[in-house]
Backbone bond lengths (Angstrom), bond angles and torsions (degrees), N, CA, C in turn:
res aa  C-N    CA-C-N  psi(-1)  N-CA   C-N-CA  omega(-1)  CA-C   N-CA-C  phi
1 X - - - 1.435 - - 1.543 109.20 -
2 X 1.342 114.24 136.50 1.469 119.94 -176.70 1.499 111.52 -73.00
3 X 1.339 116.18 131.60 1.482 121.50 176.22 1.543 107.48 -86.99
4 X 1.333 116.31 117.49 1.481 120.39 -172.12 1.499 112.53 -64.98
5 X 1.297 120.12 -34.59 1.457 122.17 -176.87 1.553 110.76 -84.17
6 X 1.361 116.42 -6.82 1.449 121.06 -176.26 1.497 115.65 -61.25
7 X 1.359 119.55 -47.32 1.491 120.56 -176.32 1.519 113.51 -54.78
8 X 1.314 116.97 -42.19 1.473 120.72 -178.13 1.504 109.71 -65.83
9 X 1.332 117.67 -43.56 1.465 120.27 -179.14 1.545 108.39 -69.19
10 X 1.344 119.51 -36.96 1.428 121.80 -179.29 1.568 109.96 -63.96
11 X 1.332 116.06 -41.95 1.468 119.88 176.63 1.517 111.78 -59.01
12 X 1.338 115.59 -39.38 1.455 118.73 178.29 1.517 112.21 -65.01
13 X 1.329 115.46 -38.66 1.475 119.95 177.66 1.515 110.88 -65.73
14 X 1.331 116.38 -44.25 1.471 119.81 -179.44 1.519 110.60 -64.62
15 X 1.329 117.22 -42.48 1.469 121.25 177.12 1.525 111.57 -58.24
16 X 1.324 116.75 -41.36 1.472 121.50 179.74 1.521 111.67 -64.85
17 X 1.375 114.01 -40.33 1.478 118.40 -179.47 1.536 110.42 -68.75
18 X 1.334 115.48 -39.84 1.485 119.55 178.99 1.562 110.16 -61.90
19 X 1.303 115.16 -46.35 1.463 119.14 -179.83 1.563 110.61 -61.55
20 X 1.331 116.16 -41.34 1.451 121.05 178.04 1.530 110.41 -62.68
21 X 1.314 116.94 -45.17 1.494 119.09 179.46 1.514 112.45 -63.37
22 X 1.336 115.09 -40.03 1.473 118.62 179.81 1.475 110.50 -63.08
23 X 1.362 115.13 -44.03 1.464 121.00 -177.90 1.538 112.05 -63.71
24 X 1.353 115.06 -39.90 1.439 118.01 -176.82 1.527 113.08 -81.19
25 X 1.311 117.55 -37.10 1.475 121.53 -172.93 1.538 113.06 -94.61
26 X 1.332 118.64 -8.27 1.468 118.53 177.85 1.502 111.14 -69.25
27 X 1.330 118.27 130.10 1.482 122.64 178.72 1.557 111.10 -57.13
28 X 1.246 114.63 133.36 1.463 119.51 175.98 1.507 116.01 90.83
29 X 1.345 118.19 -3.95 1.425 120.42 178.50 1.529 111.56 -95.66
30 X 1.331 116.99 -72.30 1.476 118.88 178.88 1.514 111.99 -108.72
31 X 1.293 117.58 -2.99 1.445 119.52 173.54 1.535 112.97 83.75
32 X 1.338 117.52 13.36 1.446 120.16 179.99 1.538 107.94 -97.37
33 X 1.328 115.90 123.73 1.485 119.95 -176.05 1.537 109.52 -141.65
34 X 1.314 113.72 127.56 1.480 119.52 177.17 1.501 108.33 -80.88
35 X 1.359 116.36 129.15 1.453 121.87 178.92 1.513 112.56 82.61
36 X 1.365 117.54 13.20 1.427 120.14 178.19 1.528 110.21 -84.61
37 X 1.331 114.83 -166.63 1.474 120.25 -177.39 1.512 110.92 -72.57
38 X 1.296 119.23 -28.36 1.498 122.05 -175.31 1.522 108.56 -90.96
39 X 1.379 113.92 124.19 1.468 119.96 175.18 1.549 110.54 -65.30
40 X 1.334 116.66 -37.24 1.442 120.79 179.81 1.534 110.78 -63.02
41 X 1.332 117.73 -42.71 1.453 120.69 177.87 1.529 111.69 -61.62
42 X 1.325 117.06 -43.04 1.477 121.66 178.35 1.518 110.47 -62.32
43 X 1.340 116.36 -46.05 1.471 120.62 179.37 1.508 111.16 -60.60
44 X 1.354 114.67 -41.91 1.492 118.76 -178.13 1.574 109.34 -64.96
45 X 1.287 116.31 -43.34 1.450 121.13 -179.88 1.491 113.08 -63.28
46 X 1.318 117.54 -44.98 1.447 122.81 178.25 1.486 111.13 -64.05
47 X 1.330 117.28 -41.47 1.449 121.90 178.31 1.541 111.09 -61.76
48 X 1.323 116.01 -42.71 1.448 121.94 179.58 1.546 109.75 -61.72
49 X 1.320 117.16 -44.05 1.480 120.01 179.92 1.535 110.35 -65.66
50 X 1.338 117.65 -38.66 1.466 121.84 -178.75 1.525 109.19 -65.55
51 X 1.363 115.02 -45.68 1.466 118.84 179.02 1.508 111.85 -63.91
52 X 1.329 116.56 -38.14 1.475 122.10 177.96 1.531 110.25 -59.52
53 X 1.349 115.03 -43.82 1.442 120.75 -179.38 1.571 109.76 -62.83
54 X 1.321 118.06 -43.72 1.445 123.47 179.30 1.560 109.58 -61.99
55 X 1.314 115.86 -42.82 1.443 119.23 -179.86 1.547 111.77 -62.45
56 X 1.350 115.02 -42.14 1.478 119.49 179.01 1.526 111.17 -63.77
57 X 1.339 115.91 -43.17 1.472 120.01 -178.79 1.522 111.12 -67.49
58 X 1.343 117.88 -42.38 1.449 122.10 178.15 1.523 110.32 -65.08
59 X 1.320 114.29 -44.63 1.482 118.51 -179.97 1.541 111.77 -65.16
60 X 1.337 116.95 -36.03 1.478 119.99 178.65 1.527 109.74 -62.10
61 X 1.302 118.02 -43.47 1.461 121.72 179.32 1.507 111.24 -63.10
62 X 1.358 117.07 -52.67 1.451 122.40 -173.78 1.524 111.37 -68.45
63 X 1.298 116.98 -40.66 1.487 119.51 -174.50 1.521 113.23 -83.59
64 X 1.337 117.42 -30.25 1.453 119.24 -175.71 1.541 112.41 -96.42
65 X 1.328 118.80 -33.70 1.467 118.97 -172.67 1.524 114.17 -118.91
66 X 1.291 116.96 -34.95 1.492 117.08 -173.59 1.500 111.76 -72.97
67 X 1.322 119.34 -40.29 1.462 122.13 176.04 1.540 111.34 75.95
68 X 1.327 116.11 173.28 1.429 121.23 -177.05 1.541 111.55 -71.88
69 X 1.310 116.71 151.57 1.448 121.00 178.41 1.495 110.26 -70.63
70 X 1.357 117.36 137.38 1.466 120.81 -178.62 1.531 111.37 -62.92
71 X 1.320 115.35 148.07 1.454 120.53 178.96 1.511 109.92 -70.53
72 X 1.351 118.04 140.56 1.451 123.00 -179.74 1.547 108.71 -69.13
73 X 1.370 113.74 141.63 1.495 118.02 179.76 1.509 109.77 -60.29
74 X 1.311 118.84 -30.31 1.458 122.78 -179.35 1.545 111.59 -63.43
75 X 1.331 116.62 -25.31 1.449 121.14 -173.58 1.539 112.51 -93.95
76 X 1.317 117.94 0.74 1.480 121.56 -179.11 1.530 107.61 -73.00
77 X 1.344 115.04 128.39 1.447 119.95 179.97 1.499 114.86 -130.75
78 X 1.299 118.63 -31.42 1.472 121.80 -176.24 1.516 108.73 -112.23
79 X 1.393 114.87 160.02 1.482 118.33 174.50 1.519 113.39 -53.69
80 X 1.360 116.73 -38.10 1.453 119.79 179.90 1.565 111.00 -62.86
81 X 1.318 116.50 -35.63 1.486 120.21 177.30 1.529 109.57 -61.42
82 X 1.274 117.81 -48.23 1.500 121.60 179.95 1.540 110.32 -62.65
83 X 1.320 115.56 -43.56 1.484 118.47 179.52 1.508 111.19 -62.01
84 X 1.336 116.77 -44.04 1.451 120.70 -177.27 1.559 110.82 -63.77
85 X 1.316 116.49 -39.02 1.438 118.84 -178.62 1.529 112.33 -70.16
86 X 1.348 113.92 -38.78 1.471 118.15 177.34 1.556 110.91 -64.78
87 X 1.331 115.86 -34.10 1.453 120.89 -178.14 1.520 111.21 -60.16
88 X 1.330 117.50 -27.12 1.484 120.80 -178.87 1.526 110.77 -64.47
89 X 1.302 117.66 -21.89 1.498 120.71 -175.07 1.526 111.05 -105.94
90 X 1.364 118.43 1.82 1.439 120.42 -172.44 1.543 112.70 -67.11
91 X 1.304 116.69 -29.53 1.476 121.20 -177.45 1.515 115.03 -92.16
92 X 1.344 116.04 3.11 1.478 120.27 172.74 1.519 108.73 -82.96
93 X 1.336 116.08 114.94 1.435 122.02 -166.99 1.557 113.20 -52.31
94 X 1.308 116.11 -46.77 1.497 118.25 -174.87 1.514 111.54 -76.06
95 X 1.323 118.77 -10.14 1.447 122.17 179.90 1.554 113.51 -105.65
96 X 1.334 114.62 -11.95 1.474 118.92 -167.08 1.529 113.21 -55.91
97 X 1.327 118.21 -47.48 1.482 120.59 -177.96 1.519 112.60 -62.21
98 X 1.352 114.90 -44.81 1.453 119.92 179.20 1.502 112.17 -62.91
99 X 1.342 116.09 -44.80 1.464 118.89 -177.55 1.556 110.56 -68.63
100 X 1.305 116.42 -38.54 1.484 118.43 177.20 1.512 110.85 -62.61
101 X 1.317 116.26 -38.61 1.474 118.63 178.52 1.554 109.95 -67.20
102 X 1.312 117.86 -40.35 1.470 120.50 177.28 1.512 110.92 -61.23
103 X 1.334 116.37 -42.71 1.456 120.13 179.86 1.538 109.98 -65.79
104 X 1.299 115.89 -38.16 1.484 120.48 177.23 1.536 111.39 -64.25
105 X 1.316 115.52 -37.19 1.479 120.53 179.11 1.522 110.77 -66.16
106 X 1.357 116.03 -39.78 1.426 119.09 176.43 1.533 113.11 -62.61
107 X 1.313 114.88 -38.05 1.486 117.98 177.24 1.520 110.37 -66.72
108 X 1.334 115.79 -42.42 1.476 119.31 -176.17 1.498 112.95 -67.23
109 X 1.373 117.31 -36.88 1.456 117.85 -178.65 1.525 110.20 -66.79
110 X 1.331 118.03 -33.70 1.455 119.90 176.04 1.510 112.12 -67.25
111 X 1.324 117.38 -41.27 1.453 121.25 177.53 1.502 112.64 -65.57
112 X 1.304 117.07 -42.62 1.444 121.74 -179.90 1.516 110.49 -66.63
113 X 1.305 117.32 -39.81 1.476 120.34 178.24 1.506 110.91 -62.61
114 X 1.341 115.02 -40.22 1.492 119.10 178.31 1.520 111.07 -65.36
115 X 1.331 115.72 -42.85 1.460 117.98 -179.63 1.533 112.14 -66.70
116 X 1.314 116.09 -41.87 1.486 119.23 178.19 1.502 111.72 -64.16
117 X 1.306 117.79 -40.25 1.456 119.89 177.83 1.509 111.55 -62.88
118 X 1.341 114.89 -40.97 1.480 117.97 179.56 1.517 109.95 -67.14
119 X 1.311 121.20 -42.02 1.467 123.36 179.20 1.514 110.28 -64.78
120 X 1.308 117.22 -42.15 1.480 119.72 178.87 1.511 110.18 -62.86
121 X 1.362 117.81 -38.40 1.439 120.21 -179.62 1.498 112.33 -65.84
122 X 1.332 116.52 -28.51 1.486 119.19 176.12 1.538 110.94 -81.25
123 X 1.307 115.96 -37.23 1.485 120.91 -174.97 1.499 113.64 -78.11
124 X 1.370 116.42 -36.13 1.465 121.76 -174.03 1.498 110.55 -131.94
125 X 1.305 116.51 162.51 1.451 123.81 169.36 1.510 107.87 -84.70
126 X 1.318 117.89 134.65 1.475 120.46 179.12 1.479 116.29 -54.18
127 X 1.339 118.73 -19.94 1.461 122.07 178.53 1.500 111.94 -84.29
128 X 1.326 119.20 -13.62 1.462 122.44 -176.00 1.523 109.91 -71.33
129 X 1.314 115.26 149.24 1.459 122.83 175.77 1.530 112.12 -60.61
130 X 1.333 115.75 -36.95 1.440 120.28 -179.14 1.506 111.66 -63.14
131 X 1.340 114.04 -43.80 1.502 119.64 179.54 1.532 108.56 -62.09
132 X 1.273 118.57 -44.11 1.474 122.10 -177.07 1.531 110.53 -67.16
133 X 1.339 115.71 -34.66 1.463 118.88 -179.20 1.535 109.46 -67.75
134 X 1.339 116.35 -47.35 1.470 121.05 178.13 1.535 110.83 -58.97
135 X 1.345 115.65 -47.21 1.458 121.04 -175.66 1.523 109.35 -62.77
136 X 1.316 116.53 -39.47 1.490 120.53 -179.14 1.517 109.99 -63.21
137 X 1.349 117.01 -44.50 1.459 119.96 -177.42 1.521 109.14 -67.27
138 X 1.304 117.99 -42.86 1.493 121.57 179.38 1.521 109.81 -58.56
139 X 1.313 115.86 -46.62 1.471 120.63 179.63 1.524 112.77 -59.82
140 X 1.361 115.59 -42.38 1.469 118.97 -178.99 1.517 110.47 -69.18
141 X 1.341 117.89 -36.75 1.455 119.94 179.39 1.515 110.97 -68.71
142 X 1.328 117.69 -35.88 1.433 121.05 174.17 1.529 112.16 -59.46
143 X 1.346 114.67 -40.33 1.463 118.79 177.43 1.516 112.31 -62.08
144 X 1.342 115.65 -37.39 1.470 120.31 178.57 1.519 109.47 -62.76
145 X 1.332 116.97 -43.88 1.474 118.10 -178.93 1.544 110.42 -62.88
146 X 1.306 117.84 -42.07 1.458 119.85 179.72 1.521 110.49 -70.06
147 X 1.325 117.08 -29.55 1.434 120.10 176.23 1.543 111.86 -64.47
148 X 1.339 113.63 -38.52 1.475 118.50 176.32 1.533 110.69 -67.52
149 X 1.316 117.48 -40.15 1.485 119.90 177.40 1.543 109.28 -63.13
150 X 1.313 116.73 -39.92 1.457 121.18 177.10 1.548 110.53 -60.37
151 X 1.300 115.76 -43.27 1.469 119.58 177.13 1.503 111.58 -61.70
152 X 1.329 116.10 -41.35 1.464 120.27 178.11 1.547 110.18 -63.63
153 X 1.286 117.37 -42.86 1.492 120.18 179.72 1.503 110.61 -66.44
154 X 1.303 118.13 -35.95 1.459 121.71 176.35 1.530 109.97 -59.37
155 X 1.324 117.32 -42.75 1.460 122.29 176.99 1.515 112.03 -63.71
156 X 1.321 115.95 -44.24 1.448 121.21 -178.35 1.528 111.24 -65.50
157 X 1.326 117.70 -34.73 1.456 121.57 -177.49 1.508 113.43 -73.38
158 X 1.343 117.27 -7.69 1.444 119.69 179.44 1.525 113.58 -73.14
159 X 1.329 116.32 -21.37 1.468 121.94 -176.16 1.483 110.66 -122.86
160 X 1.327 115.62 152.39 1.468 121.88 167.63 1.530 108.16 -73.47
161 X 1.334 116.98 147.34 1.459 118.98 -177.86 1.530 114.69 -56.98
162 X 1.348 115.77 -30.46 1.470 119.71 -179.93 1.509 111.69 -67.83
163 X 1.329 116.85 -25.67 1.473 120.31 -179.22 1.510 113.15 -71.06
164 X 1.320 117.67 -26.81 1.442 119.77 179.72 1.518 109.98 -66.50
165 X 1.318 117.67 -36.65 1.465 121.57 177.00 1.506 111.07 -67.24
166 X 1.289 117.82 -35.51 1.470 120.73 178.49 1.497 110.12 -68.10
167 X 1.331 116.80 -37.88 1.470 121.46 178.98 1.520 110.33 -58.65
168 X 1.328 114.83 -44.22 1.445 120.50 -172.29 1.517 115.62 -94.33
169 X 1.333 117.22 4.09 1.443 121.06 -175.53 1.533 111.05 -75.00
170 X 1.315 115.01 103.85 1.462 119.10 -178.68 1.531 112.10 -112.76
171 X 1.356 115.34 4.82 1.481 119.13 -177.89 1.538 111.90 -78.86
172 X 1.309 116.21 -31.51 1.448 118.61 179.80 1.510 109.59 -115.84
173 X 1.332 118.03 137.12 1.431 120.19 177.98 1.549 110.84 -67.06
174 X 1.356 117.84 120.22 1.464 118.89 -176.87 1.507 111.50 -69.29
175 X 1.349 117.51 145.10 1.435 121.43 -177.36 1.545 112.45 -84.40
176 X 1.349 116.85 48.74 1.441 121.82 -176.92 1.508 109.36 -123.61
177 X 1.353 115.45 165.42 1.440 119.42 176.13 1.523 111.32 -70.56
178 X 1.318 115.20 159.89 1.482 119.21 -178.28 1.524 110.69 -60.73
179 X 1.310 117.31 -37.90 1.477 121.96 -178.44 1.511 110.24 -64.44
180 X 1.366 117.28 -43.51 1.456 118.92 178.76 1.527 112.65 -65.75
181 X 1.334 114.79 -37.81 1.487 121.24 -179.63 1.578 107.27 -62.27
182 X 1.338 115.06 -43.14 1.461 118.35 179.60 1.527 112.34 -61.64
183 X 1.335 114.74 -39.93 1.502 119.45 179.12 1.511 110.18 -65.66
184 X 1.309 116.18 -44.03 1.479 119.26 179.13 1.515 112.54 -64.85
185 X 1.315 116.92 -37.53 1.456 123.52 176.48 1.496 110.61 -64.57
186 X 1.338 116.92 -42.66 1.438 121.76 -179.79 1.527 111.65 -64.49
187 X 1.341 115.35 -41.59 1.436 121.48 176.49 1.522 111.96 -63.03
188 X 1.304 114.92 -43.62 1.491 121.28 177.41 1.510 110.44 -60.13
189 X 1.351 117.27 -46.57 1.452 121.41 -179.90 1.500 112.54 -64.60
190 X 1.340 117.90 -41.32 1.466 121.54 179.54 1.551 110.39 -63.17
191 X 1.363 113.46 -40.14 1.475 116.76 -178.51 1.511 110.67 -63.36
192 X 1.322 117.74 -46.96 1.439 119.41 -177.97 1.509 113.54 -73.53
193 X 1.339 116.73 -28.55 1.464 120.28 174.92 1.558 108.54 -63.47
194 X 1.323 114.47 -40.00 1.488 119.82 177.87 1.531 110.80 -61.95
195 X 1.351 116.34 -46.06 1.490 119.65 179.34 1.495 110.07 -61.23
196 X 1.328 117.92 -45.41 1.485 122.83 -179.73 1.537 109.63 -60.45
197 X 1.371 116.28 -33.43 1.440 119.13 179.71 1.524 112.24 -66.48
198 X 1.331 117.06 -43.33 1.463 121.41 177.24 1.501 110.85 -63.00
199 X 1.345 116.78 -44.35 1.462 121.84 -178.48 1.534 110.02 -64.50
200 X 1.322 115.72 -42.41 1.465 119.76 178.56 1.503 113.10 -63.03
201 X 1.320 116.82 -42.64 1.463 121.92 177.34 1.524 111.35 -60.26
202 X 1.306 115.97 -41.06 1.485 119.83 -179.57 1.522 110.22 -70.83
203 X 1.356 116.66 -35.33 1.474 117.33 178.16 1.525 109.94 -66.74
204 X 1.294 117.80 -33.82 1.462 121.43 176.75 1.506 110.73 -66.07
205 X 1.366 117.07 -41.34 1.487 121.36 177.32 1.527 110.50 -58.80
206 X 1.353 115.07 -46.30 1.453 119.89 -179.36 1.529 111.07 -62.43
207 X 1.299 117.01 -38.95 1.454 121.81 178.16 1.527 112.14 -62.54
208 X 1.378 114.49 -42.79 1.449 120.24 179.66 1.533 111.27 -65.83
209 X 1.327 116.71 -32.16 1.438 118.77 177.67 1.535 111.55 -69.87
210 X 1.347 115.07 -33.43 1.485 118.17 174.70 1.558 109.56 -66.44
211 X 1.310 114.91 -39.63 1.481 118.81 179.05 1.507 110.64 -65.53
212 X 1.372 115.93 -38.99 1.435 120.70 177.51 1.506 110.85 -62.34
213 X 1.308 118.02 -43.61 1.484 122.66 179.44 1.546 109.52 -59.69
214 X 1.314 116.42 -41.56 1.441 120.36 179.41 1.537 111.66 -66.03
215 X 1.331 115.47 -42.75 1.476 119.89 179.38 1.517 111.67 -64.54
216 X 1.337 116.67 -39.05 1.463 120.12 179.00 1.534 110.49 -64.24
217 X 1.339 116.88 -40.74 1.454 120.64 -178.92 1.543 110.76 -66.87
218 X 1.337 116.76 -25.67 1.479 119.49 -179.23 1.485 112.50 -96.49
219 X 1.319 117.88 -0.70 1.473 121.24 -176.06 1.518 108.45 -67.42
220 X 1.332 116.20 129.17 1.474 121.50 -177.45 1.492 112.58 -108.36
221 X 1.346 116.15 8.87 1.467 119.59 -179.80 1.508 109.06 -151.35
222 X 1.306 116.68 150.43 1.486 122.00 175.94 1.517 111.72 -101.19
223 X 1.296 114.27 13.28 1.483 118.54 179.41 1.532 109.89 -64.60
224 X 1.342 115.34 129.18 1.459 120.62 -172.75 1.566 110.10 -63.80
225 X 1.328 116.88 -39.15 1.465 119.59 178.01 1.517 112.01 -62.51
226 X 1.291 116.92 -35.53 1.480 122.24 179.09 1.553 108.77 -65.42
227 X 1.313 116.40 -38.56 1.463 119.74 179.15 1.512 110.38 -65.85
228 X 1.350 116.70 -42.37 1.473 120.33 -179.72 1.536 111.77 -61.02
229 X 1.356 115.69 -26.20 1.462 120.59 -175.99 1.528 112.50 -89.82
230 X 1.327 117.27 -4.29 1.483 119.95 178.95 1.540 109.89 -61.49
231 X 1.341 117.52 129.28 1.485 120.08 -176.69 1.518 113.72 -52.44
232 X 1.319 117.03 -45.94 1.469 119.85 -177.18 1.510 111.61 -68.82
233 X 1.326 118.33 -35.95 1.459 120.87 179.11 1.538 108.74 -66.58
234 X 1.341 117.38 -36.42 1.438 120.40 178.66 1.525 110.48 -67.38
235 X 1.333 116.09 -40.98 1.450 119.90 179.73 1.540 111.23 -66.92
236 X 1.295 116.68 -42.41 1.463 119.81 178.69 1.540 111.70 -66.41
237 X 1.325 117.72 -41.51 1.467 120.75 177.25 1.491 111.20 -61.79
238 X 1.374 116.63 -41.43 1.485 119.86 178.23 1.511 111.25 -64.29
239 X 1.332 116.83 -39.85 1.459 122.34 178.63 1.550 110.88 -62.37
240 X 1.316 114.63 -43.47 1.490 119.12 179.64 1.521 109.40 -65.14
241 X 1.311 116.78 -47.31 1.495 118.35 -178.06 1.527 112.46 -64.50
242 X 1.326 115.86 -37.83 1.473 120.80 178.15 1.500 111.18 -61.79
243 X 1.366 116.78 -43.86 1.455 121.78 -178.96 1.514 109.37 -64.37
244 X 1.327 117.26 -42.55 1.478 119.73 -178.34 1.541 111.15 -63.03
245 X 1.315 118.06 -31.90 1.446 120.80 178.11 1.536 112.45 -63.07
246 X 1.340 117.44 -32.55 1.446 121.69 -175.16 1.525 113.10 -96.01
247 X 1.326 117.90 -3.69 1.456 120.95 178.35 1.519 112.15 -78.45
């Protein structure tokens, strides 16, 4: 894949090399001359040109085609970080639907959080214990969703994008033994089952937030004990506590 910023950087590299060669090989500057009386000068000049060619070729590959190194999953901190890393896999045919769903889930959690915060602001005063309780649970559930996305990205980072196409290539009969094909198929199935698991867990979280929004809108009391007894609040609290046990 072509790196869009590469051509500009490559031109800068080439310009630097040209200036260096002019400075070194111009008569009267450093005394290096190809084809002159001194064999050492000729060898030095030829070596410089050869190294310059290698630098241009290496720079062309790295700046035009290799592109920047992907960000480590451990360094992801903001929603934009997660979105950007998922985008890297969007054009991989066998991953496209799953990645698009994950991206959609990230958009929906932000919208639901905004809606819940707005409804809480209307229903309660931000200083109330009830408001803080709801906000705390919503924030923890949001963390769970991003934790699942992180797990998904960890799985995706185990393989090069080209390997996913090899896993799913059923058009050509692979030149492997039946036993090896079965192992590769099992690995492929386990991988995608894991991805579906993360996506399913996040879909459940989003559904519970919808249920929570409905329960808040129907709440007829600001009594703290009544909030603790709300079915969705109990389910979300149990989910949060369960996840913390396994971390």
